[in-house]
C-alpha positions as CSV (number, residue, x, y, z in Angstrom):
1,M,5.0,-34.6,0.2
2,D,7.0,-33.4,2.1
3,T,6.9,-30.6,4.3
4,L,8.9,-27.6,4.6
5,T,8.5,-25.3,7.5
6,L,7.5,-21.7,5.6
7,P,5.2,-18.6,6.4
8,S,1.8,-19.4,4.8
9,K,-0.2,-16.9,3.5
10,S,-1.9,-16.5,7.3
11,S,0.8,-17.1,9.3
12,L,2.4,-13.3,7.7
13,S,0.0,-12.0,10.3
14,R,1.3,-13.4,13.3
15,T,4.5,-12.7,15.2
16,D,4.2,-15.9,17.5
17,S,4.5,-18.8,15.6
18,I,5.7,-20.7,12.5
19,Q,3.3,-22.1,10.3
20,S,4.0,-25.2,7.7
21,F,3.6,-25.6,4.1
22,T,3.6,-28.5,1.6
23,V,5.7,-28.2,-1.6
24,P,5.8,-31.5,-3.9
25,T,8.4,-33.8,-3.7
26,S,8.6,-33.4,-7.4
27,V,9.5,-29.8,-7.4
28,I,12.0,-30.2,-4.7
29,S,14.1,-33.3,-5.8
30,S,14.4,-32.3,-9.8
31,P,17.9,-33.4,-10.9
32,K,18.1,-30.0,-13.1
33,A,17.3,-27.6,-10.5
34,T,19.0,-24.4,-11.2
35,L,19.5,-21.3,-9.8
36,G,16.2,-19.9,-11.4
37,S,14.0,-22.5,-10.4
38,H,15.3,-21.8,-6.9
39,L,14.6,-17.9,-6.9
40,A,11.0,-19.2,-8.4
41,R,10.0,-21.8,-6.2
42,R,10.8,-19.7,-3.5
43,L,8.4,-16.8,-4.6
44,V,5.6,-19.5,-4.8
45,E,6.3,-20.8,-1.3
46,I,6.4,-17.3,0.3
47,G,2.9,-16.9,-1.5
48,V,3.5,-14.5,-4.8
49,T,2.2,-16.4,-7.8
50,D,2.8,-13.2,-10.0
51,V,5.7,-11.5,-10.6
52,F,5.5,-8.0,-12.6
53,S,8.4,-7.7,-15.3
54,V,9.8,-5.7,-18.1
55,P,12.3,-8.0,-20.1
56,G,15.7,-6.9,-20.8
57,D,18.2,-9.0,-22.1
58,F,20.1,-9.3,-18.7
59,N,17.0,-10.9,-17.1
60,L,15.7,-12.9,-20.2
61,T,17.2,-16.5,-18.9
62,L,15.9,-16.1,-15.7
63,F,12.5,-15.4,-17.1
64,D,12.2,-18.8,-19.0
65,H,12.9,-19.9,-15.7
66,L,10.3,-18.2,-14.0
67,I,7.6,-18.7,-16.5
68,D,8.8,-22.8,-16.2
69,E,7.1,-22.7,-12.7
70,P,3.9,-24.1,-12.9
71,G,2.7,-21.9,-9.6
72,L,4.0,-18.5,-11.1
73,N,2.3,-16.1,-13.5
74,L,4.8,-13.8,-15.0
75,I,3.0,-10.5,-15.7
76,G,4.8,-8.2,-18.3
77,C,3.6,-4.7,-17.6
78,C,4.6,-1.6,-19.6
79,N,7.4,-0.1,-17.8
80,E,9.1,-0.1,-15.2
81,L,7.9,2.1,-12.2
82,N,4.3,0.4,-13.2
83,A,5.6,-2.7,-12.6
84,G,6.7,-1.6,-9.0
85,Y,3.9,0.0,-8.3
86,A,2.0,-2.8,-9.5
87,A,3.9,-5.5,-6.7
88,D,3.4,-2.2,-4.1
89,G,-0.8,-2.8,-4.9
90,Y,-0.6,-6.6,-4.7
91,A,1.7,-6.8,-1.5
92,R,-0.8,-4.5,0.3
93,S,-3.8,-7.6,-0.4
94,K,-0.8,-10.7,-0.5
95,G,1.7,-9.7,2.4
96,V,4.5,-9.4,0.1
97,G,5.0,-8.9,-4.0
98,A,7.4,-8.9,-6.6
99,C,9.0,-7.0,-9.4
100,A,11.6,-8.0,-12.0
101,V,13.3,-5.8,-14.2
102,T,16.9,-5.4,-16.0
103,F,20.3,-4.0,-15.3
104,T,20.2,0.2,-14.3
105,V,17.9,1.2,-16.9
106,G,15.3,-0.6,-15.7
107,G,16.5,-0.9,-11.7
108,L,17.2,3.0,-12.1
109,S,13.4,3.0,-13.5
110,V,11.6,1.2,-10.9
111,L,13.5,3.1,-7.7
112,N,10.3,5.3,-7.4
113,A,8.1,3.0,-6.7
114,I,10.4,0.9,-4.6
115,A,11.1,4.0,-2.5
116,G,6.7,4.3,-2.2
117,A,6.8,0.8,-0.9
118,Y,9.3,1.2,1.7
119,S,7.9,4.4,3.1
120,E,4.4,2.2,3.3
121,N,6.2,-0.9,5.1
122,L,5.4,-3.2,2.4
123,P,7.7,-6.6,1.9
124,L,8.6,-6.4,-2.2
125,I,11.1,-8.8,-3.5
126,C,13.0,-6.3,-6.4
127,I,14.8,-9.0,-8.7
128,V,17.3,-7.3,-11.3
129,G,19.1,-9.4,-14.1
130,G,23.0,-8.5,-13.3
131,P,26.2,-8.4,-16.3
132,N,27.7,-11.4,-17.0
133,S,29.6,-13.2,-13.6
134,N,32.3,-12.9,-15.8
135,D,32.6,-8.9,-16.2
136,Y,32.7,-8.5,-12.0
137,G,36.4,-7.2,-11.6
138,T,37.1,-6.5,-15.1
139,N,37.8,-2.8,-16.2
140,R,35.1,-3.7,-18.9
141,V,32.4,-0.7,-19.7
142,L,28.7,-2.7,-20.5
143,H,25.9,-1.0,-22.2
144,H,22.8,0.0,-20.0
145,T,25.2,1.2,-17.8
146,I,26.6,5.1,-17.7
147,G,29.8,4.4,-19.1
148,L,32.0,3.6,-16.5
149,P,33.8,0.5,-15.6
150,D,31.7,0.2,-12.4
151,F,28.6,-2.0,-12.0
152,S,27.5,-0.8,-8.5
153,Q,25.7,2.4,-9.3
154,E,22.2,0.5,-9.1
155,L,23.4,-0.9,-5.8
156,R,23.9,1.9,-4.3
157,C,20.9,3.7,-5.5
158,F,19.1,0.7,-3.9
159,Q,21.0,0.7,-0.5
160,T,18.5,4.0,0.8
161,I,15.6,2.2,-0.1
162,T,15.6,-1.6,0.6
163,C,16.5,-3.5,3.6
164,F,18.7,-5.8,2.3
165,Q,20.6,-6.4,-1.1
166,A,21.9,-9.5,-2.6
167,V,24.2,-9.3,-5.5
168,V,24.7,-12.8,-6.8
169,N,27.5,-13.5,-9.3
170,N,28.5,-17.3,-8.4
171,L,26.7,-20.4,-7.4
172,E,28.4,-21.2,-4.4
173,D,26.8,-18.8,-1.8
174,A,23.5,-17.6,-4.7
175,H,21.4,-20.0,-2.5
176,E,21.9,-18.2,1.1
177,Q,22.0,-15.0,-0.2
178,I,18.4,-15.3,-1.9
179,D,17.0,-16.5,1.0
180,T,18.0,-14.2,3.4
181,A,17.3,-11.7,0.9
182,I,13.8,-13.2,0.8
183,S,13.2,-13.9,4.7
184,T,14.7,-10.5,5.5
185,A,11.9,-8.3,3.1
186,L,9.1,-10.6,5.4
187,R,11.2,-10.4,8.5
188,E,11.1,-6.1,8.5
189,S,8.0,-5.7,5.8
190,K,10.3,-3.8,3.9
191,P,11.9,-4.1,0.0
192,V,14.7,-6.0,-0.7
193,Y,16.8,-6.1,-3.7
194,I,18.5,-9.1,-5.7
195,S,20.8,-8.8,-8.8
196,I,21.0,-12.3,-10.3
197,A,24.0,-12.4,-13.2
198,C,22.6,-13.3,-16.3
199,N,24.5,-16.7,-17.0
200,L,23.3,-18.1,-13.8
201,P,19.9,-18.7,-13.7
202,G,20.2,-21.9,-15.8
203,I,22.9,-23.7,-14.5
204,P,22.1,-26.8,-12.3
205,H,24.2,-26.6,-8.3
206,P,24.0,-29.5,-5.6
207,T,22.7,-26.4,-3.4
208,F,19.6,-26.5,-5.6
209,S,19.4,-30.2,-6.7
210,H,18.7,-31.6,-3.1
211,E,15.6,-30.5,-0.8
212,P,16.6,-27.3,0.0
213,V,17.1,-26.1,3.9
214,P,13.6,-25.7,5.4
215,F,13.0,-21.8,5.3
216,A,11.7,-20.2,8.1
217,L,11.2,-17.0,9.6
218,N,12.1,-16.9,13.7
219,P,9.2,-15.7,15.5
220,K,9.8,-11.9,17.3
221,L,8.8,-12.3,20.6
222,S,8.6,-9.5,23.0
223,N,10.7,-8.5,26.2
224,Q,8.3,-10.3,28.9
225,I,9.6,-8.2,31.6
226,G,9.5,-4.6,30.0
227,L,6.1,-6.0,28.4
228,E,4.1,-6.1,31.8
229,A,5.5,-3.0,32.9
230,A,4.5,-1.3,29.8
231,V,0.8,-2.8,30.2
232,E,1.1,-1.9,33.8
233,A,2.1,1.8,33.5
234,A,-0.7,2.1,30.5
235,A,-3.5,0.8,32.3
236,E,-2.7,3.0,35.1
237,F,-2.2,5.8,32.8
238,L,-5.7,5.3,31.3
239,N,-7.4,3.9,33.8
240,K,-7.7,7.3,35.5
241,A,-8.5,8.7,32.4
242,V,-12.4,10.1,32.3
243,K,-12.6,10.2,28.5
244,P,-10.0,8.1,26.6
245,V,-10.0,7.0,22.9
246,L,-8.1,5.0,20.4
247,V,-6.6,6.0,17.3
248,G,-5.1,3.6,15.1
249,G,-2.1,4.4,12.6
250,P,-0.7,3.1,9.3
251,K,1.4,0.7,11.7
252,L,-1.3,-1.7,12.4
253,R,-0.8,-3.4,9.2
254,V,3.6,-3.8,9.5
255,A,2.9,-4.7,13.3
256,K,0.0,-7.3,12.3
257,A,-2.1,-5.8,14.8
258,N,-5.3,-4.9,13.2
259,D,-7.5,-7.4,14.9
260,A,-5.4,-7.1,18.7
261,F,-6.2,-3.4,18.5
262,V,-10.3,-4.1,17.7
263,D,-10.4,-6.5,20.6
264,L,-8.7,-3.5,22.5
265,A,-11.9,-1.3,21.2
266,D,-14.2,-4.0,22.0
267,A,-12.5,-4.9,25.9
268,S,-12.3,-1.4,26.6
269,G,-15.3,0.8,25.2
270,Y,-13.5,3.7,24.0
271,A,-14.5,5.4,21.1
272,F,-12.0,4.7,18.2
273,A,-11.0,6.7,15.1
274,V,-7.9,6.2,12.5
275,M,-5.6,8.4,10.9
276,P,-6.0,8.6,7.2
277,S,-3.6,6.3,6.2
278,A,-5.0,3.7,7.9
279,K,-8.4,3.8,6.8
280,G,-9.5,0.3,5.4
281,Q,-7.4,-1.3,8.1
282,V,-10.0,-1.9,11.3
283,P,-13.6,-2.3,10.2
284,E,-15.4,0.8,10.3
285,H,-19.3,-0.8,10.8
286,H,-17.2,-1.3,14.5
287,P,-20.3,1.0,17.2
288,H,-17.8,2.6,18.2
289,F,-16.1,3.6,15.2
290,I,-16.0,7.5,14.8
291,G,-14.1,7.9,11.7
292,T,-11.2,9.3,10.1
293,Y,-9.0,11.5,12.7
294,W,-7.2,13.7,10.4
295,G,-7.0,17.5,12.3
296,A,-9.0,20.1,11.0
297,V,-10.2,17.9,8.0
298,S,-11.1,15.2,10.1
299,T,-14.6,13.7,9.4
300,A,-17.6,15.0,11.0
301,F,-17.2,15.4,14.8
302,C,-13.9,13.1,15.3
303,S,-11.6,15.9,15.8
304,E,-13.3,17.1,18.6
305,I,-14.0,14.0,20.2
306,V,-10.0,13.5,19.7
307,E,-8.8,16.2,20.7
308,S,-10.9,17.1,24.1
309,A,-10.7,13.7,25.2
310,D,-7.7,13.3,28.2
311,A,-6.3,10.3,27.1
312,Y,-5.2,8.6,23.8
313,L,-3.5,5.6,22.7
314,F,-2.3,6.4,18.7
315,A,-1.6,2.6,18.0
316,G,1.2,2.8,14.7
317,P,0.8,6.6,13.9
318,I,2.9,8.6,11.3
319,F,3.0,11.9,12.5
320,N,4.7,13.8,9.2
321,D,3.0,17.7,7.5
322,Y,0.6,15.8,5.5
323,S,-1.2,13.7,8.4
324,S,-0.9,16.5,10.9
325,V,-2.4,18.7,8.2
326,G,1.1,21.2,8.3
327,Y,1.8,20.5,12.1
328,S,-1.3,22.0,13.5
329,L,-3.0,19.0,15.5
330,L,-3.9,19.8,19.0
331,I,-2.4,16.8,20.3
332,K,-0.6,17.5,23.9
333,K,2.7,14.9,24.2
334,E,1.6,14.6,27.8
335,K,-1.9,12.7,27.2
336,S,-1.1,10.3,24.8
337,I,0.2,6.4,24.8
338,I,2.6,6.2,21.4
339,V,2.3,2.6,20.5
340,E,5.1,1.6,17.8
341,P,5.6,-1.6,16.4
342,N,8.5,-2.3,19.1
343,R,7.8,0.0,21.4
344,V,5.6,1.9,24.0
345,A,5.7,5.5,25.1
346,I,3.1,7.1,27.7
347,G,3.1,10.4,27.9
348,N,5.7,12.2,29.0
349,G,7.0,9.5,31.1
350,P,8.7,6.1,30.8
351,A,9.7,4.1,27.2
352,F,9.4,0.5,26.6
353,G,11.7,-0.9,24.2
354,C,11.3,-4.4,22.3
355,V,8.0,-4.7,23.3
356,L,5.6,-5.8,20.2
357,M,2.5,-3.8,19.7
358,K,0.4,-6.8,19.0
359,D,1.1,-8.4,22.4
360,F,1.4,-4.7,24.1
361,L,-2.6,-4.1,22.9
362,Q,-3.8,-7.8,23.7
363,A,-2.6,-8.1,27.1
364,L,-3.7,-4.0,27.7
365,A,-6.9,-5.3,26.8
366,K,-7.5,-7.4,30.0
367,R,-6.4,-4.8,32.4
368,L,-8.5,-2.1,31.6
369,K,-11.6,-0.6,32.8
370,H,-14.6,-0.6,30.7
371,N,-15.6,3.3,29.7
372,N,-17.7,4.3,26.9
373,T,-17.8,8.1,28.0
374,S,-15.7,9.4,24.7
375,Y,-18.0,7.3,22.5
376,E,-21.2,8.7,24.7
377,N,-19.7,12.0,24.2
378,Y,-19.7,10.9,20.0
379,H,-23.0,10.2,19.9
380,R,-24.5,12.9,21.8
381,I,-22.9,15.5,19.2
382,F,-23.1,13.5,16.1
383,V,-25.3,14.9,13.8
384,P,-25.6,12.7,10.3
385,N,-23.8,14.2,7.1
386,G,-26.1,16.0,5.0
387,N,-26.8,15.4,1.1
388,P,-25.2,17.2,-1.6
389,L,-27.5,19.8,-3.1
390,K,-30.0,17.9,-5.6
391,A,-28.9,18.6,-8.9
392,E,-30.8,20.6,-11.4
393,P,-31.3,18.4,-14.4
394,K,-29.0,18.4,-17.0
395,E,-26.7,20.5,-14.4
396,P,-22.3,19.7,-14.7
397,L,-21.6,16.8,-12.7
398,R,-20.3,17.7,-9.0
399,V,-17.7,15.8,-6.8
400,N,-20.2,15.4,-4.4
401,I,-23.0,14.1,-6.2
402,L,-20.2,11.9,-7.6
403,F,-19.7,9.9,-4.7
404,Q,-22.5,10.1,-3.2
405,H,-23.3,7.2,-6.0
406,V,-20.1,5.9,-5.1
407,Q,-21.4,4.9,-2.0
408,K,-24.1,3.0,-3.1
409,L,-21.3,1.0,-5.1
410,L,-19.7,-0.3,-2.2
411,S,-20.1,-3.7,-0.8
412,A,-17.9,-7.0,0.2
413,E,-17.1,-7.3,-3.2
414,T,-15.3,-4.1,-3.9
415,A,-12.6,-2.4,-3.0
416,V,-11.0,1.3,-3.4
417,I,-7.9,2.1,-4.6
418,A,-7.5,6.5,-3.9
419,E,-5.0,8.5,-5.9
420,T,-2.5,11.1,-4.7
421,G,-5.0,14.1,-4.9
422,D,-8.9,14.9,-4.2
423,S,-9.7,11.6,-4.2
424,W,-7.4,11.5,-0.7
425,F,-10.7,13.5,0.7
426,N,-13.2,12.2,-1.3
427,C,-12.7,8.6,-0.5
428,Q,-11.6,9.1,3.4
429,K,-15.1,10.3,3.9
430,L,-16.8,6.9,2.0
431,N,-18.3,4.8,4.6
432,L,-16.5,1.6,4.1
433,P,-18.8,-1.6,5.0
434,K,-17.8,-4.8,6.1
435,G,-15.2,-6.7,3.8
436,C,-14.6,-3.8,1.1
437,G,-11.0,-3.2,0.8
438,Y,-9.1,0.4,0.7
439,E,-5.6,1.6,-0.2
440,F,-4.1,4.6,-0.8
441,Q,0.0,5.9,-0.7
442,M,0.1,8.8,1.9
443,Q,3.3,8.9,3.1
444,Y,5.3,9.1,0.4
445,G,2.3,10.4,-2.1
446,S,4.0,9.6,-6.0
447,I,1.3,10.7,-8.5
448,G,0.5,8.2,-10.9
449,W,0.8,5.2,-7.8
450,S,-2.5,4.2,-8.9
451,V,-2.4,2.9,-11.6
452,G,-0.3,-0.1,-11.3
453,A,-1.0,-0.2,-7.8
454,T,-4.9,-0.8,-9.1
455,L,-3.1,-2.9,-11.5
456,G,-1.4,-5.7,-8.8
457,Y,-4.2,-4.9,-6.3
458,A,-6.8,-6.2,-9.1
459,Q,-4.7,-9.1,-10.1
460,S,-4.3,-10.4,-6.0
461,V,-8.1,-10.3,-5.1
462,P,-9.9,-11.5,-8.7
463,D,-12.7,-12.0,-6.4
464,K,-13.4,-8.1,-5.9
465,R,-14.0,-5.5,-8.2
466,V,-11.6,-2.9,-7.9
467,L,-12.6,0.9,-8.3
468,A,-10.4,3.2,-8.9
469,F,-10.2,7.6,-8.7
470,I,-7.3,8.9,-10.9
471,G,-7.5,12.3,-11.5
472,D,-6.3,13.9,-14.9
473,G,-2.8,14.9,-13.9
474,S,-2.2,11.5,-12.5
475,F,-3.3,9.3,-15.4
476,Q,-0.9,11.3,-17.5
477,V,1.8,10.0,-15.7
478,T,1.1,5.9,-15.9
479,A,-1.1,5.5,-18.1
480,Q,0.1,3.4,-20.4
481,D,-0.7,-0.1,-18.1
482,I,-4.4,0.1,-18.8
483,S,-3.1,-2.2,-21.5
484,T,-1.7,-4.8,-19.0
485,M,-5.5,-4.7,-17.0
486,L,-7.1,-5.9,-20.7
487,R,-4.5,-8.0,-20.7
488,L,-5.6,-9.8,-17.9
489,G,-9.0,-9.3,-18.1
490,Q,-9.6,-7.8,-15.2
491,K,-12.7,-6.5,-14.3
492,T,-11.7,-2.8,-12.5
493,I,-13.9,0.3,-13.0
494,I,-11.7,3.6,-13.1
495,F,-13.4,7.0,-12.5
496,L,-10.9,9.6,-14.6
497,I,-11.7,12.5,-12.7
498,N,-11.2,15.0,-15.7
499,N,-10.8,19.0,-14.1
500,G,-8.1,20.3,-16.4
501,G,-4.7,19.9,-13.6
502,Y,-2.8,19.1,-10.7
503,T,-5.8,20.0,-8.6
504,I,-3.9,18.9,-5.4
505,E,-1.1,21.4,-5.7
506,V,-3.6,24.0,-7.3
507,E,-4.4,24.5,-3.4
508,I,-1.2,24.3,-2.1
509,H,0.4,26.9,-4.5
510,D,-1.2,28.1,-7.3
511,G,0.8,28.9,-11.0
512,P,0.1,27.8,-14.5
513,Y,2.2,24.9,-14.2
514,N,-0.7,23.2,-12.5
515,V,-2.5,23.3,-15.7
516,I,-2.3,20.5,-18.2
517,K,-2.6,19.8,-21.5
518,N,-6.3,18.0,-21.7
519,W,-6.3,14.2,-23.3
520,N,-9.4,12.8,-25.0
521,Y,-9.2,10.3,-22.5
522,T,-12.0,7.4,-23.2
523,A,-10.2,7.4,-27.0
524,L,-6.5,7.0,-25.5
525,V,-8.0,3.8,-23.7
526,D,-10.2,3.1,-26.4
527,A,-6.5,3.0,-28.6
528,I,-5.2,0.9,-26.3
529,H,-7.9,-1.7,-26.2
530,N,-7.5,-2.1,-29.9
531,G,-10.3,-5.0,-30.1
532,E,-8.4,-6.9,-27.8
533,G,-10.1,-7.9,-24.4
534,K,-13.4,-6.5,-22.8
535,C,-13.5,-2.6,-22.8
536,W,-16.1,0.0,-22.4
537,T,-15.6,3.9,-22.0
538,T,-18.1,6.5,-21.8
539,K,-18.0,10.3,-20.7
540,V,-20.4,11.9,-18.3
541,F,-21.0,15.3,-17.7
542,C,-24.2,15.3,-15.4
543,E,-26.0,13.0,-12.8
544,E,-28.1,11.5,-15.1
545,E,-25.4,10.2,-17.4
546,L,-23.3,8.9,-14.5
547,V,-26.1,7.3,-13.0
548,E,-26.4,5.6,-16.3
549,A,-23.0,4.6,-17.0
550,I,-22.7,3.1,-13.2
551,A,-25.8,1.0,-14.5
552,T,-23.7,-0.1,-17.7
553,A,-20.9,-1.0,-15.5
554,T,-22.4,-3.0,-13.3
555,G,-24.9,-4.6,-15.3
556,P,-23.9,-5.7,-18.9
557,K,-20.1,-4.9,-18.7
558,K,-19.9,-6.0,-15.3
559,D,-17.2,-8.3,-16.4
560,S,-15.4,-5.8,-18.6
561,L,-12.7,-3.2,-17.9
562,C,-15.1,-0.1,-17.3
563,F,-13.2,3.6,-18.0
564,I,-15.3,6.6,-17.1
565,E,-14.3,10.5,-17.4
566,V,-15.9,12.3,-14.9
567,I,-15.7,15.7,-16.4
568,V,-15.8,18.0,-13.7
569,H,-15.5,22.0,-13.0
570,K,-11.9,22.6,-12.4
571,D,-12.5,24.8,-9.0
572,D,-14.7,21.5,-7.4
573,T,-12.8,20.8,-4.7
574,S,-13.7,19.0,-1.5
575,K,-13.4,21.4,1.8
576,E,-11.3,19.1,3.2
577,L,-9.0,20.0,0.8
578,L,-9.2,23.6,0.4
579,E,-8.2,23.6,3.9
580,W,-5.9,21.1,4.0
581,G,-4.1,22.8,0.9
582,S,-4.1,26.3,3.0
583,R,-2.5,24.7,5.9
584,V,0.2,22.4,4.3
585,S,1.0,26.0,2.2
586,A,1.8,27.5,5.4
587,A,3.8,25.0,6.4
588,N,6.0,24.9,3.1
589,S,6.3,28.8,3.2
590,R,7.6,29.1,6.9
591,P,10.6,31.6,6.8
592,P,14.1,30.1,7.8
593,N,14.8,29.9,11.8
594,P,16.9,33.1,12.6
595,Q,20.7,32.2,12.8
């Protein structure tokens, strides 16, 4: 075995070291090593074992080489959008994901998913099979284009939603371009674009036939003087506070600072919460965890503690119109410490650049006085959530009854995927046991994301059973890749919540456009199943049928993909959505500022 210096799965969570990774010599020194085999090997080396794809004539030869890589599984999806969403879901668990499509018609179709991954800071390798290298620089018009002799349209579209773009149309620098793209994706935690000319993947070249240059990520380092100054200022700020709190944000993931944040909570004794898009990134079984901070729609008693604190540290926050409930958070800048992945700002005072969040939180934990006042205040006022009103026999099912039973399903062997819509709010109220995964897409909020993301996430965690909560409107956007789940033998439980429309949009601004054509969803999934693979579907109208369906899905059909269509009233929404919708509506309808 020869050793290459590479980021292993575990090293993707570190900012201060480089770890080694072994690759069989026979793979490295093959005399027929080609561009295609080099790309495939690099994907395996960084931890990608599944590439989500849609074939097209420009990528077929490349696909042959991806298939030939023993450590790589090429998964065909029904459309490029779902392939991108699947790579997004995969990256959330594995640390990096990949999709492969064809030139322009495929590339432009996957754009929406890549933009979502960019917004969520996910390293994603988007590979496109490009035109023949001989066609570059000519005046030829190719198919799969808009009819102009200009092949850069796709590239220009990707430039704003990826952090690096490589157009590989010659072999001389292909090795360098591919390695630079992949390492940039890992370093920046953003998607990258790699276009490979369709006639190049099978051609050997000296740069591929020898042992590759060690592939490594330079460690990110804090400015030591800035770090010490930031910690000194933050410690002084927090140690003089009476009831400080901590709030974790979604950028904890990209900063690889989840554990450091929990260590800070342990050391300080402060109560800590998470912003909604950070749910699942810190342990909810921690004794000082107080819930989701989401302004007026926070979990019970959380906002009261956070907003009444005299100092709060936000680690990796995103304050947008959705997370701030229409810009209505009662947070004061002079009371806050905002910790970004590489910057710290303290109140109205100083800001410190080139300070890594992980380093800062670890150092700060050693400087804070223990102070559990905020948690004691929370514990003093906390009243446990009540149970929903007991349903009458055969009473139409209510959403709060549904999620009461869902809570009982959660364990370390499960993961939750919440689609954009009321599932955001209902799933936020679930108490996640230790080891239970949780993902949703809040910053980009693209309806339909969850079908592809469920496919990719479930593929990356075969030891977990994924529970996906998808509204009927969202499902209609991306339903096709249920077939890919079946082909892969996945055992996900999908709860299709059928309330007859785009409920989240109804609560922001209602109109006839929010009503959709009802489908026979179980019949559709049965048709997709077509007797191939393991699949079980059912419709439930009342609690008794729900209980029976869950028992079947977790019992006799535990090794099958289970699709449970839940019929609920069109106006049955969480109280949080009602409140959030009205505030977001007010923010959207603000009149123009006077000129």
